[in-house]
One Martini backbone bead per residue (centre of mass of N, CA, C, O) as a GRO file, in nm:
protein
  212
    1UNK     BB    1  -1.647   3.893   2.426
    2UNK     BB    2  -1.879   3.735   2.213
    3UNK     BB    3  -2.237   3.751   2.165
    4UNK     BB    4  -2.487   3.539   2.048
    5UNK     BB    5  -2.803   3.571   1.938
    6UNK     BB    6  -3.102   3.480   1.826
    7UNK     BB    7  -3.119   3.705   1.611
    8UNK     BB    8  -2.855   3.645   1.469
    9UNK     BB    9  -2.930   3.353   1.383
   10UNK     BB   10  -3.192   3.411   1.233
   11UNK     BB   11  -3.068   3.573   1.003
   12UNK     BB   12  -2.883   3.347   0.900
   13UNK     BB   13  -3.101   3.125   0.859
   14UNK     BB   14  -3.289   3.282   0.662
   15UNK     BB   15  -3.067   3.323   0.443
   16UNK     BB   16  -2.919   3.025   0.537
   17UNK     BB   17  -2.973   2.722   0.592
   18UNK     BB   18  -2.840   2.516   0.857
   19UNK     BB   19  -2.679   2.214   1.014
   20UNK     BB   20  -2.424   2.377   1.104
   21UNK     BB   21  -2.229   2.520   1.390
   22UNK     BB   22  -1.960   2.750   1.462
   23UNK     BB   23  -1.787   2.843   1.741
   24UNK     BB   24  -1.585   3.082   1.776
   25UNK     BB   25  -1.342   3.236   1.896
   26UNK     BB   26  -1.451   3.443   2.143
   27UNK     BB   27  -1.739   3.294   2.147
   28UNK     BB   28  -2.091   3.312   2.239
   29UNK     BB   29  -2.394   3.181   2.358
   30UNK     BB   30  -2.695   3.230   2.419
   31UNK     BB   31  -2.954   3.060   2.541
   32UNK     BB   32  -3.140   3.134   2.301
   33UNK     BB   33  -2.947   3.048   2.074
   34UNK     BB   34  -2.918   2.752   2.155
   35UNK     BB   35  -3.219   2.684   2.134
   36UNK     BB   36  -3.253   2.752   1.837
   37UNK     BB   37  -3.064   2.526   1.733
   38UNK     BB   38  -3.195   2.279   1.873
   39UNK     BB   39  -3.480   2.307   1.744
   40UNK     BB   40  -3.323   2.262   1.445
   41UNK     BB   41  -3.096   2.044   1.465
   42UNK     BB   42  -2.820   2.181   1.510
   43UNK     BB   43  -2.490   2.137   1.484
   44UNK     BB   44  -2.243   2.190   1.739
   45UNK     BB   45  -1.937   2.377   1.726
   46UNK     BB   46  -1.646   2.436   1.951
   47UNK     BB   47  -1.347   2.622   1.947
   48UNK     BB   48  -1.329   2.646   2.276
   49UNK     BB   49  -1.298   2.340   2.277
   50UNK     BB   50  -1.036   2.134   2.332
   51UNK     BB   51  -1.153   1.866   2.222
   52UNK     BB   52  -1.244   1.978   1.946
   53UNK     BB   53  -0.968   2.081   1.856
   54UNK     BB   54  -0.834   1.802   1.849
   55UNK     BB   55  -1.025   1.667   1.644
   56UNK     BB   56  -0.980   1.874   1.417
   57UNK     BB   57  -0.673   1.829   1.385
   58UNK     BB   58  -0.690   1.526   1.316
   59UNK     BB   59  -0.864   1.557   1.061
   60UNK     BB   60  -0.664   1.730   0.903
   61UNK     BB   61  -0.430   1.525   0.908
   62UNK     BB   62  -0.574   1.291   0.765
   63UNK     BB   63  -0.634   1.444   0.504
   64UNK     BB   64  -0.339   1.510   0.435
   65UNK     BB   65  -0.234   1.216   0.420
   66UNK     BB   66  -0.426   1.122   0.198
   67UNK     BB   67  -0.338   1.327  -0.018
   68UNK     BB   68  -0.039   1.245  -0.025
   69UNK     BB   69  -0.083   0.950  -0.108
   70UNK     BB   70  -0.229   1.015  -0.372
   71UNK     BB   71  -0.002   1.194  -0.503
   72UNK     BB   72   0.214   0.939  -0.481
   73UNK     BB   73   0.046   0.756  -0.629
   74UNK     BB   74  -0.154   0.617  -0.825
   75UNK     BB   75  -0.373   0.727  -1.089
   76UNK     BB   76  -0.527   0.444  -1.082
   77UNK     BB   77  -0.743   0.229  -0.944
   78UNK     BB   78  -0.675  -0.040  -1.092
   79UNK     BB   79  -0.375  -0.029  -1.005
   80UNK     BB   80  -0.425  -0.049  -0.703
   81UNK     BB   81  -0.567  -0.324  -0.704
   82UNK     BB   82  -0.323  -0.478  -0.824
   83UNK     BB   83  -0.122  -0.403  -0.606
   84UNK     BB   84  -0.268  -0.554  -0.379
   85UNK     BB   85  -0.276  -0.834  -0.515
   86UNK     BB   86   0.032  -0.873  -0.532
   87UNK     BB   87   0.092  -0.854  -0.233
   88UNK     BB   88  -0.084  -1.095  -0.155
   89UNK     BB   89   0.075  -1.300  -0.329
   90UNK     BB   90   0.336  -1.282  -0.175
   91UNK     BB   91   0.221  -1.378   0.100
   92UNK     BB   92   0.103  -1.648   0.004
   93UNK     BB   93   0.366  -1.767  -0.104
   94UNK     BB   94   0.518  -1.754   0.161
   95UNK     BB   95   0.325  -1.942   0.315
   96UNK     BB   96   0.341  -2.193   0.118
   97UNK     BB   97   0.683  -2.204   0.140
   98UNK     BB   98   0.776  -2.229   0.441
   99UNK     BB   99   0.810  -2.554   0.453
  100UNK     BB  100   1.051  -2.545   0.233
  101UNK     BB  101   1.151  -2.217   0.271
  102UNK     BB  102   1.198  -1.984   0.509
  103UNK     BB  103   1.389  -1.774   0.385
  104UNK     BB  104   1.219  -1.717   0.137
  105UNK     BB  105   0.962  -1.628   0.283
  106UNK     BB  106   1.093  -1.380   0.416
  107UNK     BB  107   1.177  -1.240   0.154
  108UNK     BB  108   0.892  -1.204   0.038
  109UNK     BB  109   0.801  -1.022   0.270
  110UNK     BB  110   1.003  -0.793   0.209
  111UNK     BB  111   0.910  -0.741  -0.082
  112UNK     BB  112   0.629  -0.648  -0.005
  113UNK     BB  113   0.732  -0.397   0.148
  114UNK     BB  114   0.856  -0.261  -0.098
  115UNK     BB  115   0.581  -0.221  -0.238
  116UNK     BB  116   0.439  -0.056  -0.016
  117UNK     BB  117   0.636   0.199  -0.032
  118UNK     BB  118   0.570   0.301  -0.324
  119UNK     BB  119   0.304   0.473  -0.265
  120UNK     BB  120   0.485   0.689  -0.070
  121UNK     BB  121   0.778   0.723  -0.224
  122UNK     BB  122   0.944   0.492  -0.120
  123UNK     BB  123   1.264   0.324  -0.077
  124UNK     BB  124   1.380  -0.028  -0.108
  125UNK     BB  125   1.606  -0.254  -0.093
  126UNK     BB  126   1.638  -0.553  -0.167
  127UNK     BB  127   1.716  -0.836  -0.037
  128UNK     BB  128   2.002  -1.069   0.082
  129UNK     BB  129   1.925  -1.370   0.206
  130UNK     BB  130   1.962  -1.626   0.008
  131UNK     BB  131   2.230  -1.534  -0.133
  132UNK     BB  132   2.575  -1.596  -0.100
  133UNK     BB  133   2.630  -1.587  -0.407
  134UNK     BB  134   2.697  -1.434  -0.681
  135UNK     BB  135   2.554  -1.389  -0.979
  136UNK     BB  136   2.521  -1.383  -1.280
  137UNK     BB  137   2.401  -1.227  -1.525
  138UNK     BB  138   2.054  -1.144  -1.555
  139UNK     BB  139   1.770  -1.208  -1.765
  140UNK     BB  140   1.468  -1.250  -1.910
  141UNK     BB  141   1.556  -1.461  -2.119
  142UNK     BB  142   1.651  -1.674  -1.918
  143UNK     BB  143   1.382  -1.715  -1.775
  144UNK     BB  144   1.210  -1.794  -2.022
  145UNK     BB  145   1.382  -2.029  -2.142
  146UNK     BB  146   1.357  -2.201  -1.849
  147UNK     BB  147   1.060  -2.274  -1.796
  148UNK     BB  148   1.037  -2.574  -1.915
  149UNK     BB  149   1.252  -2.709  -1.713
  150UNK     BB  150   1.071  -2.746  -1.460
  151UNK     BB  151   0.943  -3.028  -1.544
  152UNK     BB  152   1.205  -3.204  -1.458
  153UNK     BB  153   1.151  -3.108  -1.120
  154UNK     BB  154   0.861  -3.132  -0.972
  155UNK     BB  155   0.934  -3.336  -0.727
  156UNK     BB  156   1.087  -3.108  -0.618
  157UNK     BB  157   1.111  -2.846  -0.412
  158UNK     BB  158   1.231  -2.648  -0.621
  159UNK     BB  159   1.007  -2.690  -0.830
  160UNK     BB  160   0.774  -2.590  -0.651
  161UNK     BB  161   0.887  -2.307  -0.619
  162UNK     BB  162   0.894  -2.223  -0.921
  163UNK     BB  163   0.577  -2.251  -0.964
  164UNK     BB  164   0.552  -1.975  -0.784
  165UNK     BB  165   0.758  -1.763  -0.896
  166UNK     BB  166   0.680  -1.727  -1.191
  167UNK     BB  167   0.392  -1.600  -1.166
  168UNK     BB  168   0.488  -1.361  -0.995
  169UNK     BB  169   0.677  -1.240  -1.205
  170UNK     BB  170   0.477  -1.201  -1.449
  171UNK     BB  171   0.275  -1.022  -1.298
  172UNK     BB  172   0.472  -0.794  -1.234
  173UNK     BB  173   0.555  -0.732  -1.526
  174UNK     BB  174   0.271  -0.652  -1.627
  175UNK     BB  175   0.241  -0.413  -1.431
  176UNK     BB  176   0.488  -0.243  -1.517
  177UNK     BB  177   0.378  -0.178  -1.808
  178UNK     BB  178   0.155   0.037  -1.683
  179UNK     BB  179   0.389   0.218  -1.601
  180UNK     BB  180   0.585   0.450  -1.533
  181UNK     BB  181   0.909   0.507  -1.479
  182UNK     BB  182   0.874   0.626  -1.194
  183UNK     BB  183   0.673   0.407  -1.077
  184UNK     BB  184   0.868   0.141  -1.155
  185UNK     BB  185   1.133   0.131  -0.996
  186UNK     BB  186   1.067  -0.052  -0.747
  187UNK     BB  187   0.956  -0.294  -0.913
  188UNK     BB  188   1.218  -0.360  -1.064
  189UNK     BB  189   1.379  -0.448  -0.819
  190UNK     BB  190   1.195  -0.687  -0.748
  191UNK     BB  191   1.212  -0.832  -1.020
  192UNK     BB  192   1.520  -0.879  -1.013
  193UNK     BB  193   1.509  -1.054  -0.760
  194UNK     BB  194   1.337  -1.279  -0.882
  195UNK     BB  195   1.538  -1.358  -1.098
  196UNK     BB  196   1.755  -1.455  -0.899
  197UNK     BB  197   1.585  -1.674  -0.761
  198UNK     BB  198   1.516  -1.840  -1.009
  199UNK     BB  199   1.808  -1.900  -1.091
  200UNK     BB  200   1.887  -2.043  -0.833
  201UNK     BB  201   1.672  -2.278  -0.858
  202UNK     BB  202   1.750  -2.382  -1.130
  203UNK     BB  203   2.037  -2.474  -1.051
  204UNK     BB  204   1.965  -2.641  -0.802
  205UNK     BB  205   1.768  -2.841  -0.940
  206UNK     BB  206   1.958  -2.959  -1.149
  207UNK     BB  207   2.157  -3.083  -0.951
  208UNK     BB  208   1.956  -3.269  -0.804
  209UNK     BB  209   1.853  -3.428  -1.056
  210UNK     BB  210   2.135  -3.542  -1.140
  211UNK     BB  211   2.173  -3.686  -0.837
  212UNK     BB  212   1.915  -3.886  -0.822
   0.00000   0.00000   0.00000
């Protein structure tokens, strides 16, 4: 066991004044050395203290997790802010539409979770909760072309749903344009799922309006 004296610390302090001091393993301070540090309001950390060792290990782990998340996440802060905003919009839309279609609301919640996983580099296939029958191949042209037809059935629940899904879809598409191919993979899956949902409600709404 090594003991540090007041003279040892005085030499260190005079060479380079410090505000914190760590007592290394197998090292102890003499009473005079401890008083020297306390008189100068130096914060003391003791690696021999099990509680301090636990706190230190947790701090290192938190720092490592944060760095990993940053390395796997978006490269620009503005993109992160928009990413959070889009996720919030998914949740708000789900909440607003829950009284019209609870299954759709739950699916939007799962889609938000798909977006959340994208920042840590994980992927999750979008759910297939809403559609019982597979739709024919859908592309962005179909979605854009039919935007104006929504006005034909605004009074229907399905029309009200479409007026919320369309803005969500176009906002996500605009965000995808800012990302690299690697970063956009998960977002494209969610966007394609929104295309399917929009097409589903377009067809459903048209049928209801024709039979009204």
